[in-house]
C-alpha positions as CSV (number, residue, x, y, z in Angstrom):
1,M,-87.2,-34.7,15.5
2,I,-89.0,-36.2,18.6
3,G,-86.7,-37.5,21.2
4,F,-87.3,-39.9,24.1
5,C,-86.0,-39.4,27.6
6,K,-85.0,-43.1,29.0
7,K,-84.6,-41.7,32.6
8,H,-88.3,-40.4,32.9
9,G,-90.2,-42.1,30.0
10,Y,-91.1,-38.7,28.3
11,F,-91.0,-38.0,24.5
12,S,-89.8,-34.3,23.9
13,T,-88.9,-32.1,20.9
14,P,-86.0,-29.7,20.7
15,T,-86.6,-26.0,21.3
16,L,-85.2,-22.9,19.4
17,D,-82.9,-22.2,22.4
18,D,-82.1,-25.8,23.5
19,T,-80.8,-28.2,20.8
20,K,-80.9,-31.1,23.1
21,D,-83.7,-33.4,23.5
22,R,-84.7,-32.8,27.2
23,C,-88.0,-33.7,28.7
24,P,-89.7,-31.3,31.2
25,R,-88.7,-33.6,34.2
26,C,-85.0,-33.3,33.1
27,I,-85.4,-29.5,33.0
28,E,-87.0,-29.4,36.5
29,D,-84.2,-31.8,37.9
30,D,-81.4,-29.4,36.5
31,R,-83.2,-26.4,38.2
32,L,-83.4,-28.3,41.6
33,K,-79.9,-29.3,41.4
34,A,-78.9,-25.6,40.8
35,M,-80.8,-24.4,43.7
36,E,-79.3,-27.2,46.0
37,A,-75.8,-26.1,44.9
38,Q,-76.3,-22.6,46.1
39,P,-74.3,-21.8,49.3
40,S,-76.2,-21.4,52.5
41,V,-76.5,-18.1,54.1
42,R,-76.4,-17.2,57.9
43,I,-79.8,-15.9,59.2
44,G,-80.2,-14.7,62.9
45,A,-83.3,-14.1,64.9
46,I,-83.9,-12.5,68.5
47,D,-86.9,-12.7,70.7
48,L,-86.9,-9.7,73.1
49,A,-87.7,-10.1,76.7
50,K,-90.9,-8.6,78.1
51,Y,-92.0,-8.8,81.8
52,H,-90.5,-12.1,83.1
53,D,-89.3,-13.6,80.0
54,F,-85.7,-13.8,79.0
55,T,-84.3,-12.5,75.6
56,A,-83.2,-15.5,73.3
57,A,-81.3,-15.6,69.9
58,T,-80.9,-18.3,67.3
59,E,-78.8,-18.7,64.2
60,L,-79.2,-21.1,61.2
61,D,-77.6,-21.6,57.9
62,A,-80.3,-21.7,55.4
63,S,-80.2,-23.3,51.9
64,H,-82.7,-25.1,49.6
65,H,-84.9,-27.4,51.7
66,R,-82.2,-27.1,54.7
67,A,-82.0,-25.1,57.8
68,V,-79.0,-26.0,60.0
69,L,-79.3,-24.7,63.5
70,R,-75.8,-23.3,64.5
71,S,-76.4,-21.3,67.7
72,V,-78.7,-20.6,70.5
73,K,-78.2,-18.0,73.2
74,V,-80.3,-16.7,76.2
75,W,-79.7,-13.4,78.0
76,P,-81.4,-13.8,81.6
77,H,-81.8,-9.9,81.9
78,V,-83.4,-6.9,80.0
79,D,-80.4,-4.7,79.5
80,Y,-81.0,-4.0,76.0
81,S,-77.9,-2.0,75.3
82,V,-75.7,-4.9,76.2
83,I,-77.9,-7.3,73.9
84,V,-77.8,-4.9,71.1
85,D,-74.1,-4.5,71.2
86,E,-73.4,-8.3,71.7
87,M,-75.8,-9.4,68.8
88,S,-74.4,-6.5,66.5
89,Q,-70.9,-7.9,67.0
90,R,-72.0,-11.3,66.4
91,Y,-73.9,-10.2,63.1
92,R,-70.7,-8.9,61.7
93,A,-68.5,-11.8,63.0
94,V,-70.5,-14.5,61.2
95,H,-71.4,-12.4,58.2
96,M,-75.4,-12.7,58.8
97,E,-77.3,-11.6,55.9
98,M,-80.3,-10.6,58.1
99,L,-81.7,-10.6,61.7
100,G,-85.3,-11.3,62.4
101,I,-86.6,-9.2,65.3
102,D,-89.7,-9.4,67.4
103,A,-90.6,-5.7,67.0
104,T,-93.8,-5.9,69.1
105,G,-94.1,-3.1,71.6
106,V,-90.8,-2.6,73.2
107,G,-88.9,-4.5,70.3
108,E,-89.6,-1.4,67.8
109,P,-87.1,1.0,69.3
110,I,-84.7,-1.9,69.7
111,A,-85.0,-2.8,66.1
112,E,-84.1,0.9,65.3
113,M,-81.1,0.6,67.6
114,F,-79.8,-2.6,65.6
115,R,-80.2,-0.6,62.3
116,K,-78.0,2.1,63.7
117,N,-75.5,-0.4,64.3
118,G,-75.5,-1.5,60.6
119,V,-77.6,-4.6,61.2
120,V,-80.2,-5.4,58.4
121,T,-83.3,-6.5,60.0
122,M,-86.7,-8.0,59.3
123,D,-89.3,-6.7,61.9
124,I,-92.1,-9.2,63.1
125,K,-94.9,-7.8,65.0
126,F,-96.7,-10.6,66.5
127,G,-100.2,-8.8,66.7
128,E,-100.3,-8.4,62.8
129,Y,-102.1,-10.5,60.3
130,V,-100.6,-11.7,57.0
131,D,-102.0,-13.0,53.8
132,W,-100.1,-16.3,53.0
133,T,-100.3,-19.6,51.3
134,N,-100.1,-22.3,53.9
135,P,-97.9,-25.6,53.4
136,W,-101.2,-27.3,52.1
137,S,-101.5,-24.6,49.3
138,L,-104.5,-22.7,50.9
139,R,-104.9,-19.3,51.0
140,E,-105.2,-17.8,54.3
141,H,-105.5,-14.3,56.3
142,A,-104.1,-15.3,59.5
143,P,-102.1,-14.0,62.5
144,V,-98.4,-14.1,61.8
145,K,-97.7,-16.1,64.8
146,L,-99.9,-18.8,63.4
147,A,-98.0,-18.5,60.0
148,M,-94.8,-19.0,61.9
149,V,-96.0,-21.9,63.7
150,E,-97.2,-23.5,60.6
151,Y,-94.3,-22.8,58.6
152,A,-91.9,-24.3,61.4
153,R,-94.0,-27.4,61.7
154,A,-94.1,-28.0,58.0
155,C,-90.3,-27.6,57.7
156,M,-89.8,-30.0,60.7
157,Q,-92.0,-32.6,59.4
158,S,-90.5,-32.3,56.0
159,G,-87.0,-33.0,57.4
160,F,-85.8,-29.6,56.3
161,V,-84.4,-28.7,59.8
162,E,-81.2,-29.9,61.3
163,M,-80.3,-29.4,65.0
164,P,-77.7,-31.1,67.1
165,D,-78.8,-33.2,70.1
166,Q,-76.6,-31.3,72.6
167,G,-77.3,-27.7,73.5
168,T,-80.8,-27.8,72.1
169,E,-82.6,-29.5,74.8
170,E,-84.4,-26.4,76.1
171,L,-85.4,-25.3,72.6
172,R,-86.9,-28.6,72.1
173,L,-88.7,-28.7,75.2
174,Q,-90.1,-25.1,74.5
175,L,-91.4,-26.1,71.1
176,A,-93.2,-29.2,72.6
177,E,-94.7,-27.2,75.3
178,Q,-96.3,-24.6,72.9
179,E,-100.2,-24.9,72.9
180,I,-103.2,-22.7,71.8
181,K,-104.6,-20.7,74.5
182,P,-108.3,-21.4,75.1
183,G,-110.4,-18.3,75.0
184,V,-113.5,-16.6,73.5
185,S,-111.6,-14.5,71.2
186,D,-111.1,-15.4,67.5
187,R,-107.6,-14.4,67.7
188,I,-105.3,-17.4,68.1
189,Q,-103.1,-17.1,71.1
190,Y,-100.3,-19.4,72.4
191,Q,-99.1,-20.3,76.0
192,H,-96.6,-22.2,77.8
193,P,-96.8,-23.8,81.2
194,E,-96.6,-21.7,84.3
195,G,-93.0,-21.1,85.4
196,R,-91.7,-22.0,82.1
197,H,-90.3,-19.7,79.0
198,D,-90.9,-19.8,75.3
199,D,-88.3,-17.2,74.3
200,L,-86.0,-19.8,72.5
201,A,-89.1,-21.3,70.8
202,W,-90.3,-18.0,69.2
203,A,-86.7,-17.1,68.5
204,F,-86.3,-20.2,66.4
205,M,-89.7,-19.7,64.6
206,I,-88.8,-16.2,63.7
207,N,-85.6,-17.6,62.3
208,L,-87.2,-20.0,60.0
209,Y,-89.9,-17.6,59.0
210,V,-87.4,-14.8,57.9
211,A,-85.2,-17.5,56.3
212,R,-88.2,-19.0,54.3
213,R,-87.1,-17.6,50.9
214,H,-83.8,-19.4,51.2
215,I,-85.5,-22.8,52.4
216,T,-88.7,-23.1,50.2
217,G,-88.3,-20.6,47.5
218,T,-88.6,-16.9,46.7
219,E,-91.4,-16.5,49.0
220,G,-91.6,-19.9,50.5
221,W,-94.9,-21.0,51.7
222,I,-95.6,-17.6,52.9
223,K,-96.8,-14.9,50.6
224,T,-96.9,-11.2,51.4
225,A,-100.0,-9.1,51.0
226,E,-98.5,-7.2,48.3
227,S,-97.8,-10.3,46.2
228,V,-101.2,-11.6,46.7
229,A,-102.6,-8.2,45.7
230,R,-100.7,-8.3,42.5
231,K,-102.5,-11.4,41.4
232,P,-105.6,-11.1,39.3
């Protein structure tokens, strides 16, 4: 028997495993409601100090189409043993699922220190390239920094990001100050004004990037090289 969905204006027929007359949009609505009902998870990220920068960390609660900034912290020094100890304690105290780490250069041994402390990490190396599907559904082979910038921009423009007005002034300013560095190389580089810092901005963008499967799906807008290679 053919059914008619008054809500969406679709005709539908029952299937063997579903005796109700349900149109495709009703099924999709139920799927999205189930995703939205899933509890949020706490994801952290840390951008490690190099040269004159500070070390910065952010935390957010991630769920379907929602990323709520919960914490920002800056260490004005490079005593990595103190940072690892403090962040590891925080990881356990708030029950983080994962910590994204800038594992470029000096960050690689620091990431190993975190893992020895029982912290689950996702290492991000800024010089690497990724195969990904950008927010406009175009496949690209791009620097991971570009992928993180585009993902963060798309999430914020889509209204997925929530952050309090107080305590985030420096983060907002650093995000606004980021710009592409002019040069002759085909590798995209970013810069900030002289005398300023960008550590909080990159910690936040790492945070969104490693939380993407909770925010926009299993792989988010980002697709790993392995997943792309599996496709015919």
